[in-house]
C-alpha positions as YAML, in Angstrom:
chain: A
units: angstrom
residues:
- id: 1
  name: UNK
  ca: [67.17, -99.03, 43.43]
- id: 2
  name: UNK
  ca: [66.25, -95.62, 42.03]
- id: 3
  name: UNK
  ca: [62.54, -94.80, 41.88]
- id: 4
  name: UNK
  ca: [61.30, -91.62, 40.21]
- id: 5
  name: UNK
  ca: [57.81, -90.32, 40.99]
- id: 6
  name: UNK
  ca: [56.32, -87.66, 38.71]
- id: 7
  name: UNK
  ca: [53.82, -85.48, 40.60]
- id: 8
  name: UNK
  ca: [53.63, -84.68, 44.31]
- id: 9
  name: UNK
  ca: [49.97, -84.09, 45.09]
- id: 10
  name: UNK
  ca: [47.83, -86.97, 46.47]
- id: 11
  name: UNK
  ca: [48.80, -90.31, 44.89]
- id: 12
  name: UNK
  ca: [52.47, -89.43, 44.32]
- id: 13
  name: UNK
  ca: [53.23, -88.46, 47.89]
- id: 14
  name: UNK
  ca: [51.15, -91.35, 49.32]
- id: 15
  name: UNK
  ca: [53.37, -93.69, 47.30]
- id: 16
  name: UNK
  ca: [56.64, -91.87, 48.11]
- id: 17
  name: UNK
  ca: [55.97, -91.87, 51.87]
- id: 18
  name: UNK
  ca: [54.95, -95.55, 51.92]
- id: 19
  name: UNK
  ca: [57.91, -96.63, 49.76]
- id: 20
  name: UNK
  ca: [60.47, -94.72, 51.85]
- id: 21
  name: UNK
  ca: [59.09, -96.24, 55.06]
- id: 22
  name: UNK
  ca: [59.34, -99.76, 53.64]
- id: 23
  name: UNK
  ca: [62.66, -99.32, 51.82]
- id: 24
  name: UNK
  ca: [64.65, -96.48, 53.47]
- id: 25
  name: UNK
  ca: [67.72, -97.50, 51.44]
- id: 26
  name: UNK
  ca: [66.01, -96.78, 48.07]
- id: 27
  name: UNK
  ca: [66.64, -93.51, 46.22]
- id: 28
  name: UNK
  ca: [63.16, -91.97, 46.01]
- id: 29
  name: UNK
  ca: [63.14, -88.91, 43.73]
- id: 30
  name: UNK
  ca: [60.00, -86.81, 43.21]
- id: 31
  name: UNK
  ca: [59.56, -84.14, 40.53]
- id: 32
  name: UNK
  ca: [56.70, -81.65, 40.96]
- id: 33
  name: UNK
  ca: [56.11, -78.76, 38.56]
- id: 34
  name: UNK
  ca: [54.55, -76.42, 41.17]
- id: 35
  name: UNK
  ca: [55.71, -75.70, 44.70]
- id: 36
  name: UNK
  ca: [52.55, -77.18, 46.25]
- id: 37
  name: UNK
  ca: [52.79, -80.77, 47.51]
- id: 38
  name: UNK
  ca: [50.42, -83.19, 49.26]
- id: 39
  name: UNK
  ca: [47.49, -80.91, 48.50]
- id: 40
  name: UNK
  ca: [43.77, -81.68, 48.97]
- id: 41
  name: UNK
  ca: [41.95, -79.77, 46.22]
- id: 42
  name: UNK
  ca: [38.58, -80.89, 47.65]
- id: 43
  name: UNK
  ca: [38.86, -78.07, 50.20]
- id: 44
  name: UNK
  ca: [39.20, -75.28, 47.61]
- id: 45
  name: UNK
  ca: [35.54, -74.16, 47.39]
- id: 46
  name: UNK
  ca: [35.36, -73.98, 51.21]
- id: 47
  name: UNK
  ca: [38.60, -71.97, 51.37]
- id: 48
  name: UNK
  ca: [37.20, -69.61, 48.72]
- id: 49
  name: UNK
  ca: [33.91, -69.24, 50.62]
- id: 50
  name: UNK
  ca: [35.68, -68.26, 53.85]
- id: 51
  name: UNK
  ca: [34.66, -71.42, 55.75]
- id: 52
  name: UNK
  ca: [38.36, -71.43, 56.71]
- id: 53
  name: UNK
  ca: [41.09, -68.94, 55.80]
- id: 54
  name: UNK
  ca: [44.44, -70.69, 56.12]
- id: 55
  name: UNK
  ca: [45.40, -72.24, 52.77]
- id: 56
  name: UNK
  ca: [47.79, -74.55, 54.62]
- id: 57
  name: UNK
  ca: [44.77, -76.46, 55.99]
- id: 58
  name: UNK
  ca: [44.64, -78.07, 52.53]
- id: 59
  name: UNK
  ca: [48.24, -79.30, 52.78]
- id: 60
  name: UNK
  ca: [48.55, -82.72, 54.44]
- id: 61
  name: UNK
  ca: [52.32, -82.44, 54.90]
- id: 62
  name: UNK
  ca: [54.94, -79.86, 53.90]
- id: 63
  name: UNK
  ca: [57.78, -80.40, 51.42]
- id: 64
  name: UNK
  ca: [60.28, -80.05, 54.31]
- id: 65
  name: UNK
  ca: [58.64, -82.88, 56.27]
- id: 66
  name: UNK
  ca: [58.93, -85.20, 53.25]
- id: 67
  name: UNK
  ca: [62.57, -84.22, 52.72]
- id: 68
  name: UNK
  ca: [63.32, -84.99, 56.38]
- id: 69
  name: UNK
  ca: [62.36, -88.62, 55.69]
- id: 70
  name: UNK
  ca: [65.01, -88.81, 52.96]
- id: 71
  name: UNK
  ca: [62.74, -88.27, 49.93]
- id: 72
  name: UNK
  ca: [64.53, -86.19, 47.25]
- id: 73
  name: UNK
  ca: [61.62, -83.84, 46.49]
- id: 74
  name: UNK
  ca: [62.19, -81.30, 43.71]
- id: 75
  name: UNK
  ca: [59.60, -78.53, 43.23]
- id: 76
  name: UNK
  ca: [59.30, -76.37, 40.08]
- id: 77
  name: UNK
  ca: [60.62, -79.35, 38.09]
- id: 78
  name: UNK
  ca: [58.45, -80.57, 35.22]
- id: 79
  name: UNK
  ca: [58.96, -83.94, 33.53]
- id: 80
  name: UNK
  ca: [58.45, -83.22, 29.82]
- id: 81
  name: UNK
  ca: [59.30, -86.62, 28.31]
- id: 82
  name: UNK
  ca: [59.63, -90.28, 29.28]
- id: 83
  name: UNK
  ca: [61.89, -92.62, 27.31]
- id: 84
  name: UNK
  ca: [60.56, -96.03, 28.36]
- id: 85
  name: UNK
  ca: [63.23, -98.02, 26.49]
- id: 86
  name: UNK
  ca: [66.23, -96.17, 27.94]
- id: 87
  name: UNK
  ca: [64.40, -95.80, 31.31]
- id: 88
  name: UNK
  ca: [65.05, -92.06, 31.36]
- id: 89
  name: UNK
  ca: [62.98, -88.95, 32.00]
- id: 90
  name: UNK
  ca: [63.67, -85.47, 30.64]
- id: 91
  name: UNK
  ca: [63.14, -82.86, 33.36]
- id: 92
  name: UNK
  ca: [62.84, -79.09, 32.96]
- id: 93
  name: UNK
  ca: [63.84, -76.89, 35.89]
- id: 94
  name: UNK
  ca: [61.13, -74.21, 35.61]
- id: 95
  name: UNK
  ca: [63.18, -71.65, 37.55]
- id: 96
  name: UNK
  ca: [66.25, -71.82, 35.28]
- id: 97
  name: UNK
  ca: [64.55, -73.28, 32.16]
- id: 98
  name: UNK
  ca: [67.39, -75.81, 31.96]
- id: 99
  name: UNK
  ca: [66.58, -79.39, 30.89]
- id: 100
  name: UNK
  ca: [68.37, -82.52, 32.08]
- id: 101
  name: UNK
  ca: [67.93, -86.29, 32.02]
- id: 102
  name: UNK
  ca: [67.50, -88.65, 34.95]
- id: 103
  name: UNK
  ca: [67.47, -92.46, 34.95]
- id: 104
  name: UNK
  ca: [65.12, -94.74, 36.86]
- id: 105
  name: UNK
  ca: [64.80, -98.40, 37.74]
- id: 106
  name: UNK
  ca: [61.11, -97.93, 38.42]
- id: 107
  name: UNK
  ca: [58.83, -95.01, 37.57]
- id: 108
  name: UNK
  ca: [55.48, -93.84, 38.93]
- id: 109
  name: UNK
  ca: [53.33, -91.30, 37.10]
- id: 110
  name: UNK
  ca: [51.05, -89.28, 39.38]
- id: 111
  name: UNK
  ca: [50.60, -86.06, 37.41]
- id: 112
  name: UNK
  ca: [46.91, -85.67, 38.24]
- id: 113
  name: UNK
  ca: [44.52, -83.78, 36.00]
- id: 114
  name: UNK
  ca: [44.15, -80.29, 34.61]
- id: 115
  name: UNK
  ca: [41.03, -78.18, 34.12]
- id: 116
  name: UNK
  ca: [39.20, -78.44, 30.82]
- id: 117
  name: UNK
  ca: [38.87, -74.98, 29.29]
- id: 118
  name: UNK
  ca: [35.87, -75.01, 26.91]
- id: 119
  name: UNK
  ca: [36.08, -73.16, 23.57]
- id: 120
  name: UNK
  ca: [34.69, -69.88, 24.92]
- id: 121
  name: UNK
  ca: [35.91, -66.66, 23.30]
- id: 122
  name: UNK
  ca: [38.02, -64.34, 25.49]
- id: 123
  name: UNK
  ca: [38.56, -66.74, 28.42]
- id: 124
  name: UNK
  ca: [41.83, -64.93, 29.09]
- id: 125
  name: UNK
  ca: [40.08, -61.79, 30.37]
- id: 126
  name: UNK
  ca: [40.81, -60.73, 33.95]
- id: 127
  name: UNK
  ca: [38.53, -62.00, 36.76]
- id: 128
  name: UNK
  ca: [38.12, -65.35, 34.98]
- id: 129
  name: UNK
  ca: [39.50, -68.47, 36.67]
- id: 130
  name: UNK
  ca: [39.27, -72.21, 37.02]
- id: 131
  name: UNK
  ca: [39.14, -73.72, 40.53]
- id: 132
  name: UNK
  ca: [41.61, -76.61, 40.55]
- id: 133
  name: UNK
  ca: [44.96, -75.52, 41.99]
- id: 134
  name: UNK
  ca: [46.06, -73.72, 45.14]
- id: 135
  name: UNK
  ca: [46.89, -70.73, 42.90]
- id: 136
  name: UNK
  ca: [43.31, -70.77, 41.52]
- id: 137
  name: UNK
  ca: [41.90, -70.88, 45.05]
- id: 138
  name: UNK
  ca: [43.90, -67.87, 46.24]
- id: 139
  name: UNK
  ca: [42.94, -65.91, 43.11]
- id: 140
  name: UNK
  ca: [39.20, -66.69, 43.31]
- id: 141
  name: UNK
  ca: [39.13, -65.99, 47.07]
- id: 142
  name: UNK
  ca: [40.65, -62.53, 46.45]
- id: 143
  name: UNK
  ca: [38.16, -61.81, 43.65]
- id: 144
  name: UNK
  ca: [35.13, -62.85, 45.72]
- id: 145
  name: UNK
  ca: [36.31, -60.81, 48.70]
- id: 146
  name: UNK
  ca: [36.21, -57.58, 46.66]
- id: 147
  name: UNK
  ca: [33.07, -55.57, 47.37]
- id: 148
  name: UNK
  ca: [32.71, -54.45, 43.73]
- id: 149
  name: UNK
  ca: [32.51, -58.04, 42.46]
- id: 150
  name: UNK
  ca: [28.86, -58.86, 43.12]
- id: 151
  name: UNK
  ca: [27.76, -60.86, 40.06]
- id: 152
  name: UNK
  ca: [29.36, -64.31, 39.85]
- id: 153
  name: UNK
  ca: [28.88, -66.57, 36.82]
- id: 154
  name: UNK
  ca: [29.78, -70.24, 37.19]
- id: 155
  name: UNK
  ca: [30.19, -72.28, 34.01]
- id: 156
  name: UNK
  ca: [29.60, -75.97, 34.75]
- id: 157
  name: UNK
  ca: [27.42, -77.71, 37.35]
- id: 158
  name: UNK
  ca: [29.52, -80.64, 38.47]
- id: 159
  name: UNK
  ca: [31.10, -81.08, 41.92]
- id: 160
  name: UNK
  ca: [33.37, -78.02, 41.79]
- id: 161
  name: UNK
  ca: [30.75, -75.82, 40.11]
- id: 162
  name: UNK
  ca: [28.09, -76.55, 42.72]
- id: 163
  name: UNK
  ca: [30.50, -76.22, 45.64]
- id: 164
  name: UNK
  ca: [31.58, -72.86, 44.16]
- id: 165
  name: UNK
  ca: [27.89, -71.84, 44.20]
- id: 166
  name: UNK
  ca: [27.79, -72.36, 47.94]
- id: 167
  name: UNK
  ca: [31.07, -70.46, 48.40]
- id: 168
  name: UNK
  ca: [29.77, -67.45, 46.44]
- id: 169
  name: UNK
  ca: [26.39, -67.48, 48.21]
- id: 170
  name: UNK
  ca: [28.15, -67.65, 51.59]
- id: 171
  name: UNK
  ca: [29.85, -64.36, 50.61]
- id: 172
  name: UNK
  ca: [26.51, -62.78, 49.67]
- id: 173
  name: UNK
  ca: [27.03, -62.78, 45.89]
- id: 174
  name: UNK
  ca: [24.47, -62.87, 43.10]
- id: 175
  name: UNK
  ca: [25.08, -66.26, 41.45]
- id: 176
  name: UNK
  ca: [24.23, -67.56, 38.00]
- id: 177
  name: UNK
  ca: [25.14, -71.08, 36.80]
- id: 178
  name: UNK
  ca: [25.36, -72.16, 33.16]
- id: 179
  name: UNK
  ca: [25.15, -75.89, 32.46]
- id: 180
  name: UNK
  ca: [25.21, -77.18, 28.87]
- id: 181
  name: UNK
  ca: [23.47, -80.45, 29.85]
- id: 182
  name: UNK
  ca: [19.83, -80.82, 30.88]
- id: 183
  name: UNK
  ca: [20.72, -81.71, 34.49]
- id: 184
  name: UNK
  ca: [23.31, -80.95, 37.14]
- id: 185
  name: UNK
  ca: [25.73, -83.78, 38.10]
- id: 186
  name: UNK
  ca: [24.31, -86.01, 35.37]
- id: 187
  name: UNK
  ca: [27.35, -88.34, 35.46]
- id: 188
  name: UNK
  ca: [26.96, -89.00, 39.18]
- id: 189
  name: UNK
  ca: [23.26, -89.04, 40.05]
- id: 190
  name: UNK
  ca: [20.01, -90.22, 38.48]
- id: 191
  name: UNK
  ca: [17.28, -87.74, 37.60]
- id: 192
  name: UNK
  ca: [15.23, -88.36, 40.77]
- id: 193
  name: UNK
  ca: [18.18, -87.01, 42.81]
- id: 194
  name: UNK
  ca: [19.27, -84.18, 40.49]
- id: 195
  name: UNK
  ca: [15.65, -82.88, 40.40]
- id: 196
  name: UNK
  ca: [15.79, -82.49, 44.19]
- id: 197
  name: UNK
  ca: [19.24, -80.84, 44.08]
- id: 198
  name: UNK
  ca: [18.18, -78.41, 41.36]
- id: 199
  name: UNK
  ca: [15.14, -77.44, 43.42]
- id: 200
  name: UNK
  ca: [17.43, -76.83, 46.43]
- id: 201
  name: UNK
  ca: [19.79, -74.63, 44.38]
- id: 202
  name: UNK
  ca: [16.94, -72.49, 43.00]
- id: 203
  name: UNK
  ca: [15.44, -72.16, 46.49]
- id: 204
  name: UNK
  ca: [18.58, -70.21, 47.47]
- id: 205
  name: UNK
  ca: [18.08, -67.56, 44.76]
- id: 206
  name: UNK
  ca: [20.61, -69.05, 42.37]
- id: 207
  name: UNK
  ca: [19.81, -68.53, 38.68]
- id: 208
  name: UNK
  ca: [20.38, -72.07, 37.42]
- id: 209
  name: UNK
  ca: [20.36, -72.12, 33.62]
- id: 210
  name: UNK
  ca: [20.28, -75.65, 32.20]
- id: 211
  name: UNK
  ca: [20.89, -76.54, 28.54]
- id: 212
  name: UNK
  ca: [22.61, -73.19, 28.12]
- id: 213
  name: UNK
  ca: [26.03, -72.95, 26.53]
- id: 214
  name: UNK
  ca: [28.48, -70.14, 27.34]
- id: 215
  name: UNK
  ca: [29.95, -68.96, 24.02]
- id: 216
  name: UNK
  ca: [31.82, -65.73, 24.73]
- id: 217
  name: UNK
  ca: [33.06, -63.47, 27.51]
- id: 218
  name: UNK
  ca: [32.98, -59.73, 26.93]
- id: 219
  name: UNK
  ca: [35.01, -56.94, 28.53]
- id: 220
  name: UNK
  ca: [37.79, -54.41, 27.94]
- id: 221
  name: UNK
  ca: [40.44, -55.92, 30.22]
- id: 222
  name: UNK
  ca: [38.28, -57.69, 32.79]
- id: 223
  name: UNK
  ca: [35.14, -59.70, 32.20]
- id: 224
  name: UNK
  ca: [31.86, -57.74, 32.13]
- id: 225
  name: UNK
  ca: [29.40, -60.09, 30.41]
- id: 226
  name: UNK
  ca: [28.79, -63.74, 29.52]
- id: 227
  name: UNK
  ca: [27.15, -64.39, 26.15]
- id: 228
  name: UNK
  ca: [25.37, -67.74, 25.78]
- id: 229
  name: UNK
  ca: [23.27, -69.43, 23.10]
- id: 230
  name: UNK
  ca: [20.21, -67.93, 24.87]
- id: 231
  name: UNK
  ca: [21.21, -64.41, 25.92]
- id: 232
  name: UNK
  ca: [23.75, -62.17, 27.59]
- id: 233
  name: UNK
  ca: [24.34, -61.61, 31.29]
- id: 234
  name: UNK
  ca: [26.41, -59.23, 33.41]
- id: 235
  name: UNK
  ca: [29.28, -60.82, 35.35]
- id: 236
  name: UNK
  ca: [32.05, -59.42, 37.56]
- id: 237
  name: UNK
  ca: [33.71, -62.82, 38.12]
- id: 238
  name: UNK
  ca: [33.55, -66.01, 36.03]
- id: 239
  name: UNK
  ca: [34.50, -69.41, 37.47]
- id: 240
  name: UNK
  ca: [35.04, -72.15, 34.86]
- id: 241
  name: UNK
  ca: [34.21, -75.58, 36.30]
- id: 242
  name: UNK
  ca: [33.65, -77.75, 33.23]
- id: 243
  name: UNK
  ca: [35.57, -80.80, 34.41]
- id: 244
  name: UNK
  ca: [39.12, -82.11, 34.25]
- id: 245
  name: UNK
  ca: [41.25, -84.24, 31.96]
- id: 246
  name: UNK
  ca: [44.30, -86.38, 32.82]
- id: 247
  name: UNK
  ca: [47.57, -84.41, 32.63]
- id: 248
  name: UNK
  ca: [49.33, -87.00, 30.45]
- id: 249
  name: UNK
  ca: [50.15, -85.06, 27.27]
- id: 250
  name: UNK
  ca: [53.88, -85.51, 27.89]
- id: 251
  name: UNK
  ca: [53.46, -89.30, 27.49]
- id: 252
  name: UNK
  ca: [52.14, -89.02, 23.94]
- id: 253
  name: UNK
  ca: [54.76, -91.19, 22.20]
- id: 254
  name: UNK
  ca: [55.74, -93.31, 25.20]
- id: 255
  name: UNK
  ca: [53.74, -96.39, 24.21]
- id: 256
  name: UNK
  ca: [51.86, -96.41, 27.53]
- id: 257
  name: UNK
  ca: [48.25, -97.54, 27.01]
- id: 258
  name: UNK
  ca: [45.57, -94.95, 27.80]
- id: 259
  name: UNK
  ca: [41.84, -94.40, 27.52]
- id: 260
  name: UNK
  ca: [40.72, -92.00, 24.72]
- id: 261
  name: UNK
  ca: [40.68, -89.14, 27.28]
- id: 262
  name: UNK
  ca: [44.36, -89.72, 28.16]
- id: 263
  name: UNK
  ca: [43.86, -91.64, 31.43]
- id: 264
  name: UNK
  ca: [46.65, -94.20, 31.91]
- id: 265
  name: UNK
  ca: [45.26, -97.74, 32.07]
- id: 266
  name: UNK
  ca: [46.56, -99.58, 35.15]
- id: 267
  name: UNK
  ca: [45.91, -103.05, 36.54]
- id: 268
  name: UNK
  ca: [45.02, -103.96, 40.15]
- id: 269
  name: UNK
  ca: [48.70, -103.55, 41.14]
- id: 270
  name: UNK
  ca: [48.85, -100.02, 39.70]
- id: 271
  name: UNK
  ca: [51.05, -101.24, 36.81]
- id: 272
  name: UNK
  ca: [50.81, -99.67, 33.35]
- id: 273
  name: UNK
  ca: [51.24, -101.56, 30.07]
- id: 274
  name: UNK
  ca: [55.02, -100.93, 30.28]
- id: 275
  name: UNK
  ca: [57.29, -102.92, 32.61]
- id: 276
  name: UNK
  ca: [58.45, -101.06, 35.77]
- id: 277
  name: UNK
  ca: [56.08, -98.12, 35.20]
- id: 278
  name: UNK
  ca: [53.17, -97.53, 37.58]
- id: 279
  name: UNK
  ca: [50.49, -94.83, 37.77]
- id: 280
  name: UNK
  ca: [47.77, -93.69, 40.17]
- id: 281
  name: UNK
  ca: [45.53, -90.71, 40.89]
- id: 282
  name: UNK
  ca: [43.66, -88.37, 38.57]
- id: 283
  name: UNK
  ca: [45.93, -89.29, 35.62]
- id: 284
  name: UNK
  ca: [45.02, -92.99, 35.78]
- id: 285
  name: UNK
  ca: [42.07, -95.38, 35.58]
- id: 286
  name: UNK
  ca: [40.51, -97.25, 38.44]
- id: 287
  name: UNK
  ca: [38.64, -100.55, 38.20]
- id: 288
  name: UNK
  ca: [34.90, -100.27, 38.89]
- id: 289
  name: UNK
  ca: [33.92, -103.16, 41.18]
- id: 290
  name: UNK
  ca: [30.43, -103.51, 39.68]
- id: 291
  name: UNK
  ca: [31.15, -103.15, 35.95]
- id: 292
  name: UNK
  ca: [34.73, -104.50, 36.21]
- id: 293
  name: UNK
  ca: [35.71, -101.86, 33.64]
- id: 294
  name: UNK
  ca: [38.64, -99.43, 33.73]
- id: 295
  name: UNK
  ca: [36.97, -96.13, 34.55]
- id: 296
  name: UNK
  ca: [38.07, -92.55, 35.05]
- id: 297
  name: UNK
  ca: [37.04, -91.35, 38.51]
- id: 298
  name: UNK
  ca: [39.19, -88.34, 39.50]
- id: 299
  name: UNK
  ca: [38.57, -88.41, 43.26]
- id: 300
  name: UNK
  ca: [41.07, -88.11, 46.13]
- id: 301
  name: UNK
  ca: [39.93, -91.32, 47.87]
- id: 302
  name: UNK
  ca: [40.96, -93.58, 45.00]
- id: 303
  name: UNK
  ca: [44.15, -91.57, 44.42]
- id: 304
  name: UNK
  ca: [45.34, -91.99, 48.01]
- id: 305
  name: UNK
  ca: [44.40, -95.68, 48.28]
- id: 306
  name: UNK
  ca: [45.94, -96.79, 44.99]
- id: 307
  name: UNK
  ca: [48.89, -94.44, 45.62]
- id: 308
  name: UNK
  ca: [49.69, -96.26, 48.88]
- id: 309
  name: UNK
  ca: [49.41, -99.67, 47.20]
- id: 310
  name: UNK
  ca: [51.73, -98.55, 44.38]
- id: 311
  name: UNK
  ca: [54.20, -97.41, 47.07]
- id: 312
  name: UNK
  ca: [54.10, -100.91, 48.59]
- id: 313
  name: UNK
  ca: [54.50, -102.56, 45.19]
- id: 314
  name: UNK
  ca: [57.43, -100.31, 44.27]
- id: 315
  name: UNK
  ca: [59.01, -101.65, 47.47]
- id: 316
  name: UNK
  ca: [58.62, -105.20, 46.19]
- id: 317
  name: UNK
  ca: [55.18, -106.17, 47.53]
- id: 318
  name: UNK
  ca: [52.51, -107.68, 45.32]
- id: 319
  name: UNK
  ca: [49.40, -106.06, 46.73]
- id: 320
  name: UNK
  ca: [46.18, -105.70, 44.80]
- id: 321
  name: UNK
  ca: [43.75, -102.78, 44.85]
- id: 322
  name: UNK
  ca: [40.28, -104.33, 44.93]
- id: 323
  name: UNK
  ca: [38.81, -101.53, 42.82]
- id: 324
  name: UNK
  ca: [36.33, -98.81, 43.59]
- id: 325
  name: UNK
  ca: [32.62, -98.14, 43.67]
- id: 326
  name: UNK
  ca: [33.37, -94.51, 42.77]
- id: 327
  name: UNK
  ca: [31.66, -93.35, 45.97]
- id: 328
  name: UNK
  ca: [31.31, -89.60, 46.31]
- id: 329
  name: UNK
  ca: [29.35, -87.07, 48.29]
- id: 330
  name: UNK
  ca: [28.79, -83.34, 48.29]
- id: 331
  name: UNK
  ca: [26.90, -80.64, 50.10]
- id: 332
  name: UNK
  ca: [24.51, -78.55, 48.02]
- id: 333
  name: UNK
  ca: [23.33, -75.59, 50.09]
- id: 334
  name: UNK
  ca: [21.34, -77.14, 53.00]
- id: 335
  name: UNK
  ca: [21.30, -80.61, 51.49]
- id: 336
  name: UNK
  ca: [23.83, -83.43, 51.32]
- id: 337
  name: UNK
  ca: [23.94, -86.03, 48.58]
- id: 338
  name: UNK
  ca: [25.98, -89.18, 48.09]
- id: 339
  name: UNK
  ca: [26.34, -91.78, 45.38]
- id: 340
  name: UNK
  ca: [28.03, -95.14, 45.03]
- id: 341
  name: UNK
  ca: [28.18, -97.80, 42.35]
- id: 342
  name: UNK
  ca: [26.54, -97.25, 38.97]
- id: 343
  name: UNK
  ca: [23.83, -94.83, 37.90]
- id: 344
  name: UNK
  ca: [20.69, -96.16, 36.22]
- id: 345
  name: UNK
  ca: [22.02, -94.88, 32.88]
- id: 346
  name: UNK
  ca: [25.33, -96.72, 33.30]
- id: 347
  name: UNK
  ca: [23.61, -99.96, 34.33]
- id: 348
  name: UNK
  ca: [21.35, -99.68, 31.26]
- id: 349
  name: UNK
  ca: [24.34, -99.20, 28.92]
- id: 350
  name: UNK
  ca: [26.00, -102.30, 30.38]
- id: 351
  name: UNK
  ca: [22.83, -104.34, 29.83]
- id: 352
  name: UNK
  ca: [22.56, -105.20, 33.52]
- id: 353
  name: UNK
  ca: [19.37, -106.44, 35.14]
- id: 354
  name: UNK
  ca: [18.39, -103.75, 37.65]
- id: 355
  name: UNK
  ca: [15.43, -102.30, 39.50]
- id: 356
  name: UNK
  ca: [14.78, -98.67, 40.51]
- id: 357
  name: UNK
  ca: [13.02, -97.41, 43.57]
- id: 358
  name: UNK
  ca: [12.58, -93.72, 44.33]
- id: 359
  name: UNK
  ca: [11.07, -92.57, 47.62]
- id: 360
  name: UNK
  ca: [9.58, -89.08, 47.55]
- id: 361
  name: UNK
  ca: [11.31, -86.63, 49.89]
- id: 362
  name: UNK
  ca: [9.51, -84.22, 52.19]
...
């Protein structure tokens, strides 16, 4: 049995390790387009902020350790096409730029997600970065450690954006946040909570600018200003944190069913709409226990859990993933916030009967 796994971050390596333990005789081949494997991106803002300095703390297990177990792990190899009828993948070796084909009996897609880059003019200027990959983290950490880079603009006020605020403040920077929506973390928390979080952010001298859209970056070679629909602001560093989308563009004509955003629809076994093809992680859906709908929740917890179950099922098991409540938590300056289940807005859209209770905080 030859199993190919595309992507070696959270879900892919959870599955590979589990499968190899259960079926040591299987050929388990992993293709990863970077040289970073088994990586926990959740730690990036804390690495950037100097809460710890060794980037390897974000690596659960090295490529060598996986290879020692008999997994054929290939870094700098990008799968560019999947032929579901012939059960073949086309792989590009990024070091030699040579393409080749490989055949599978079973396939798992665990390509994760990539950062959404909004249509802002001149995003390619120097000192502008997303905060998603290990490479991003090293770049942003270097930028924020330079004395001359004092003014930090963060575009987007979701999880990564707000954690980047704390990282920049920890390093004594002047921080400004641009959020196109009327609230921070609107997809995760109800207004009673986001009001409190916004108050906490402002209390720490962060210029939080809601309903403000970044339109253009200005500078000769490196960024000097951010122009929005409401004004212009000096900036030495710009961090773009406007969300992620599933990295599934290479599956365009494969016939695999996806949500409109490109997330691969999987059932409780991690199976896609095509026989012998599984998916898990930030490229796939997860079943919400309350709504019973296929939802897109790009969080490491779901990726690792469903990844392990897919590993078991690739080995011949028939194990179900019960679904997720989409639980998440984050630290915002001196405050911690957590959410689970549906927001009031989501419950309303689903026509559910619900009650709300908000207790004032001190």
